[in-house]
C-alpha positions in Angstrom: -2.7 43.8 -14.8 -0.2 40.8 -15.4 -1.4 37.3 -14.5 -0.2 36.0 -11.2 3.0 34.0 -11.2 2.3 30.2 -11.1 3.0 28.7 -7.7 4.4 25.5 -9.3 5.2 24.3 -12.8 4.5 21.0 -14.6 8.3 20.7 -15.0 8.8 20.6 -11.2 6.0 18.1 -10.8 7.6 15.9 -13.6 11.0 16.1 -12.0 9.5 14.8 -8.7 7.4 12.0 -10.3 9.6 10.8 -13.1 12.2 9.0 -10.9 9.3 7.0 -9.4 8.3 5.5 -12.8 5.5 8.0 -13.4 7.0 9.4 -16.5 3.9 11.0 -18.2 2.5 14.2 -16.8 0.0 16.5 -18.4 -2.6 19.2 -17.4 -5.8 20.7 -18.5 -8.4 23.0 -17.0 -11.5 21.9 -15.1 -13.5 24.2 -17.3 -12.4 22.5 -20.5 -12.8 19.0 -19.2 -16.1 19.5 -17.4 -17.6 21.1 -20.5 -17.0 17.9 -22.4 -18.6 15.6 -19.8 -22.2 14.9 -18.8 -23.7 15.6 -15.4 -22.3 13.1 -12.8 -18.9 12.9 -14.5 -17.4 16.3 -13.9 -14.5 17.1 -11.7 -16.2 20.0 -10.0 -18.8 17.6 -8.7 -15.9 15.9 -6.8 -14.1 19.2 -5.9 -16.1 22.4 -6.5 -13.0 24.6 -6.1 -11.1 22.6 -8.8 -9.5 24.9 -11.4 -6.7 22.7 -12.9 -6.3 18.9 -13.5 -2.9 17.2 -13.5 -3.0 13.7 -15.1 -0.3 11.3 -13.9 0.5 8.3 -16.1 3.2 5.8 -16.9 4.4 4.8 -20.3 6.4 1.7 -21.2 7.9 -0.7 -18.6 9.4 2.0 -16.3 6.6 1.8 -13.7 7.0 -2.0 -13.5 10.8 -1.7 -13.1 10.2 0.3 -9.9 7.5 -2.1 -8.7 10.0 -5.0 -9.1 12.7 -3.1 -7.3 10.3 -2.2 -4.4 9.1 -5.8 -4.0 12.7 -6.9 -4.2 13.5 -10.4 -3.0 10.0 -11.1 -1.6 8.9 -14.6 -2.7 5.3 -13.4 -3.3 3.2 -10.3 -3.5 1.7 -9.7 -0.1 -0.6 -6.7 -0.8 -4.1 -7.4 -2.0 -3.8 -4.5 -4.4 -0.1 -3.6 -4.8 -0.5 -1.3 -7.8 -3.3 0.6 -6.2 -1.3 0.7 -2.9 1.8 2.1 -4.6 -0.1 4.7 -6.5 -2.0 5.7 -3.3 1.3 6.1 -1.4 2.9 8.2 -4.2 -0.2 10.3 -4.6 -0.2 11.1 -0.8 3.5 12.0 -1.1 3.0 14.3 -4.0 0.0 16.0 -2.3 2.2 16.6 0.8 4.9 18.0 -1.6 2.2 20.3 -3.1 0.9 21.3 0.3 4.4 22.5 1.2 4.2 24.9 -1.7 0.7 26.2 -0.7 -1.1 24.1 -3.3 -4.2 22.1 -2.3 -5.1 19.0 -4.3 -7.5 16.1 -4.2 -6.5 12.7 -5.7 -8.8 10.8 -8.0 -8.0 7.4 -9.6 -9.8 5.0 -12.0 -10.4 2.4 -9.4 -12.0 4.8 -6.9 -13.6 7.3 -9.2 -14.9 5.1 -12.2 -17.4 7.8 -13.1 -14.6 10.1 -14.3 -13.4 9.5 -17.9 -9.7 9.2 -17.3 -8.8 8.4 -20.9 -10.6 11.5 -22.1 -9.0 13.5 -19.3 -5.5 12.3 -20.4 -6.3 13.1 -24.0 -7.2 16.6 -23.1 -4.0 16.9 -21.1 -2.0 16.1 -24.2 -0.9 12.6 -23.2 -2.2 10.9 -26.3 -5.5 10.1 -28.0 -8.3 7.7 -27.1 -8.2 4.7 -29.4 -11.3 4.4 -31.6 -10.9 0.6 -31.4 -10.5 0.1 -27.6 -11.0 2.5 -24.7 -7.3 2.8 -23.9 -4.9 5.7 -24.5 -2.6 5.7 -27.5 0.7 7.7 -27.0 2.9 8.9 -29.9 5.9 7.2 -28.4 4.6 4.4 -26.2 1.6 3.3 -28.3 -0.9 1.5 -26.2 1.6 0.8 -23.4 0.3 3.6 -21.3 -1.7 3.6 -18.0 -3.3 6.5 -16.2 -2.4 6.0 -12.5 -4.2 8.9 -10.9 -5.1 12.6 -11.4 -4.7 15.6 -9.1 -7.6 18.0 -8.9 -5.9 21.3 -7.9 -7.7 24.2 -6.2 -7.6 27.3 -8.3 -4.9 27.6 -11.0 -1.5 27.2 -9.3 0.0 26.1 -12.7 -1.2 29.1 -14.5 -3.7 28.8 -17.3 -1.7 27.8 -20.4 -1.3 24.0 -21.1 -0.2 21.8 -23.9 -3.1 21.4 -26.3 -4.8 18.1 -27.2 -2.9 16.3 -30.0 -5.9 14.4 -31.4 -6.0 16.6 -34.5 -2.4 15.6 -35.5 -2.0 12.1 -34.1 -4.4 9.5 -35.4 -2.6 6.2 -34.9 -5.5 3.9 -36.1 -6.1 5.6 -39.4 -4.8 3.4 -42.2 -4.2 0.5 -39.9 -5.7 -2.9 -40.7 -6.3 -3.3 -36.9 -4.7 -6.7 -36.2 -5.6 -6.1 -32.5 -9.2 -7.0 -33.2 -8.4 -10.5 -34.3 -5.7 -11.0 -31.6 -8.1 -11.0 -28.7 -9.1 -14.5 -27.6 -12.0 -13.2 -25.6 -13.4 -11.1 -28.5 -13.9 -8.1 -26.2 -14.7 -5.8 -29.2 -17.2 -8.1 -30.9 -20.1 -5.8 -30.0 -18.3 -2.8 -31.5 -17.2 -1.4 -28.2 -14.6 -2.6 -25.6 -16.2 -5.0 -23.1 -14.2 -4.3 -19.9 -16.0 -6.9 -17.8 -15.3 -9.7 -20.3 -11.7 -8.7 -20.5 -11.3 -8.7 -16.7 -13.1 -12.0 -16.3 -10.9 -13.5 -19.1 -7.7 -12.3 -17.4 -8.7 -13.4 -13.9 -9.6 -16.8 -15.4 -6.0 -17.2 -16.5 -6.3 -15.9 -20.1 -3.7 -13.8 -21.8 -1.0 -15.1 -19.4 1.8 -13.7 -21.6 0.1 -10.2 -21.7 -2.8 -8.5 -23.5 -3.1 -10.0 -27.0 -4.6 -6.8 -28.4 -1.8 -4.6 -27.2 0.9 -7.0 -28.3 -0.6 -7.1 -31.8 -0.7 -3.3 -32.1 2.2 -2.1 -34.3 2.5 1.2 -32.4 5.2 1.5 -29.7 5.8 -2.3 -29.7 9.4 -1.9 -28.4 8.0 -0.3 -25.3 5.8 -3.3 -24.3 6.0 -4.6 -20.8 8.7 -7.2 -20.1 7.9 -10.8 -19.4 8.8 -10.3 -15.7 6.3 -7.4 -15.6 3.5 -9.6 -16.8 4.5 -12.4 -14.4 4.3 -9.8 -11.6 0.9 -8.5 -12.8 -0.3 -12.1 -13.0 0.7 -12.8 -9.4 -1.2 -9.6 -8.4 -4.3 -10.6 -10.3 -4.4 -14.1 -8.8 -3.9 -12.8 -5.3 -6.5 -10.0 -5.7 -9.0 -12.4 -7.3 -8.4 -15.0 -4.5 -8.9 -12.3 -1.9 -12.2 -11.2 -3.5 -13.7 -14.7 -3.6 -12.8 -16.1 -0.2 -12.6 -15.2 3.5 -13.6 -11.9 5.1 -13.3 -10.0 1.8 -16.6 -11.6 0.6 -18.3 -9.4 3.2 -17.1 -6.2 1.5 -19.7 -4.8 -1.1 -18.3 -5.4 -4.6 -18.5 -1.7 -5.4 -16.0 -1.0 -2.6 -13.4 -3.6 -3.6 -10.2 -2.2 -5.1 -8.8 -3.7 -8.3 -5.2 -4.1 -9.2 
């Protein structure tokens, strides 16, 4: 008996998301991903009926170009978490688009579902490889200038069962590199041998790396796709506003675990 015809295709999803600055789309199966993860970090613990995972990411400055266009002539950023808010809005819109085609999906994102390994998920979806130096994703074209924005946990297998395979076996960007990124970090976030996310965040919120991530800018891969100066200024304004909101006023009453990051 032939397999059922897929309800949607990755190409149709990409065509919908790409004009919004979400230019990297990949998919893997819940079976494959969950087998690689320990208990408490599996997608079926979030959505038991999940069969397929679509990872939605952005590479290069395109996402930021859309952010600047949407903010427009505003003198300041008025949202406490504008990146998260934009991704939340777009994920709701794509879920409505999928629902109109009979596909049910649940959105997960790094800020709200930190127990899920999004870098590993993206690697399995064919969007790059996880750097052995830091915990970010390395893309063959964009280098380290990649961000996973959210993922869609789809009920069943509306995309079919055949996806692009992981490229880790053929793309190893850090092999043979003298790793200038390690010495470029003023906060020494890799001094312990693993990437210290908390130290990095505290350093950035304290005003460090104002021109952008020193490690990423020192990486020789995909350097011509780095974020523009205007993008970094916008991100800096977001960090300052978000940090201020989290340390003053009514926001102090919100438990830290429930606060959204930009």
